[in-house]
Short mmCIF file of the C-alpha atoms (twelve columns), coordinates in Angstrom:
data_MODEL
# 
_entry.id   MODEL 
# 
loop_
_atom_site.group_PDB 
_atom_site.id 
_atom_site.type_symbol 
_atom_site.label_atom_id 
_atom_site.label_alt_id 
_atom_site.label_comp_id 
_atom_site.label_asym_id 
_atom_site.label_seq_id 
_atom_site.Cartn_x 
_atom_site.Cartn_y 
_atom_site.Cartn_z 
_atom_site.pdbx_PDB_model_num 
ATOM 1  C CA . MET A 1  -78.901  -102.819 -54.674 1 
ATOM 2  C CA . PRO A 2  -82.224  -104.300 -53.276 1 
ATOM 3  C CA . HIS A 3  -83.060  -107.801 -54.023 1 
ATOM 4  C CA . ALA A 4  -86.094  -109.434 -53.995 1 
ATOM 5  C CA . ASP A 5  -87.735  -113.278 -54.334 1 
ATOM 6  C CA . THR A 6  -90.223  -111.924 -55.957 1 
ATOM 7  C CA . LEU A 7  -90.661  -108.623 -58.019 1 
ATOM 8  C CA . THR A 8  -93.773  -107.534 -59.876 1 
ATOM 9  C CA . VAL A 9  -93.939  -104.464 -62.197 1 
ATOM 10 C CA . ILE A 10 -97.275  -102.982 -62.743 1 
ATOM 11 C CA . HIS A 11 -97.046  -100.916 -66.157 1 
ATOM 12 C CA . ASP A 12 -98.943  -98.098  -66.813 1 
ATOM 13 C CA . ASP A 13 -101.762 -100.497 -68.887 1 
ATOM 14 C CA . ASP A 14 -102.307 -102.604 -65.571 1 
ATOM 15 C CA . THR A 15 -100.313 -105.457 -67.281 1 
ATOM 16 C CA . ARG A 16 -97.772  -107.011 -64.913 1 
ATOM 17 C CA . THR A 17 -94.623  -108.481 -65.174 1 
ATOM 18 C CA . THR A 18 -92.892  -110.738 -62.662 1 
ATOM 19 C CA . TYR A 19 -89.390  -111.624 -61.557 1 
ATOM 20 C CA . THR A 20 -87.812  -114.179 -59.539 1 
ATOM 21 C CA . ASP A 21 -84.931  -113.674 -57.465 1 
ATOM 22 C CA . ALA A 22 -84.066  -110.146 -59.194 1 
ATOM 23 C CA . ARG A 23 -81.769  -107.046 -58.103 1 
ATOM 24 C CA . TYR A 24 -83.188  -103.992 -59.090 1 
ATOM 25 C CA . GLN A 25 -82.733  -100.264 -59.297 1 
ATOM 26 C CA . LEU A 26 -85.963  -97.777  -59.568 1 
ATOM 27 C CA . HIS A 27 -85.162  -94.359  -60.915 1 
ATOM 28 C CA . ARG A 28 -86.976  -91.588  -62.555 1 
ATOM 29 C CA . GLY A 29 -87.161  -93.346  -65.879 1 
ATOM 30 C CA . GLY A 30 -88.701  -96.477  -64.634 1 
ATOM 31 C CA . VAL A 31 -86.878  -99.487  -63.143 1 
ATOM 32 C CA . ARG A 32 -83.745  -101.582 -64.065 1 
ATOM 33 C CA . ILE A 33 -83.813  -105.346 -63.631 1 
ATOM 34 C CA . TRP A 34 -81.156  -107.586 -63.012 1 
ATOM 35 C CA . THR A 35 -82.068  -111.894 -63.365 1 
ATOM 36 C CA . ALA A 36 -80.052  -114.933 -64.582 1 
ATOM 37 C CA . ASP A 37 -81.557  -114.318 -67.798 1 
ATOM 38 C CA . GLY A 38 -79.724  -110.764 -67.806 1 
ATOM 39 C CA . GLU A 39 -81.070  -106.881 -67.642 1 
ATOM 40 C CA . THR A 40 -84.308  -105.747 -68.492 1 
ATOM 41 C CA . VAL A 41 -85.447  -102.067 -68.287 1 
ATOM 42 C CA . HIS A 42 -88.775  -101.080 -68.188 1 
ATOM 43 C CA . THR A 43 -90.025  -97.411  -68.636 1 
ATOM 44 C CA . ASP A 44 -93.839  -97.541  -68.687 1 
ATOM 45 C CA . VAL A 45 -93.989  -98.216  -64.870 1 
ATOM 46 C CA . LEU A 46 -97.074  -97.635  -62.793 1 
ATOM 47 C CA . MET A 47 -95.874  -99.059  -59.678 1 
ATOM 48 C CA . THR A 48 -93.820  -101.708 -58.220 1 
ATOM 49 C CA . GLN A 49 -94.079  -104.718 -55.713 1 
ATOM 50 C CA . ALA A 50 -90.939  -106.393 -54.416 1 
ATOM 51 C CA . TYR A 51 -90.965  -109.201 -51.654 1 
ATOM 52 C CA . ARG A 52 -88.129  -110.673 -49.878 1 
ATOM 53 C CA . GLN A 53 -88.403  -114.088 -47.565 1 
ATOM 54 C CA . ARG A 54 -85.977  -113.589 -44.927 1 
ATOM 55 C CA . THR A 55 -83.632  -116.609 -43.830 1 
ATOM 56 C CA . ASP A 56 -83.420  -117.365 -40.078 1 
ATOM 57 C CA . GLY A 57 -79.664  -115.905 -40.086 1 
ATOM 58 C CA . GLU A 58 -80.108  -112.733 -41.634 1 
ATOM 59 C CA . ALA A 59 -80.299  -110.042 -39.346 1 
ATOM 60 C CA . THR A 60 -83.437  -107.268 -39.858 1 
ATOM 61 C CA . ARG A 61 -82.806  -103.642 -40.784 1 
# 
C-alpha cells in the first residue's frame, strides 16, 4: 500500500483535501485513505497528488 508524506485529493468541484502521513489505495470508485485519525473514503475524485520525502537510508526503486 503506497505511503505519502503529503496526499492531496482534488475533487470533481475543484476543491482540495490534503492529508499528511497517509497510506492510500486508489480504486475505480475513488480513493481510500488511512491516517492516524482513521479511515476516509472519497468517491468524487478528479485527481490525486502524492509526495514522499525519501530518507538517506531508503533505497530507490
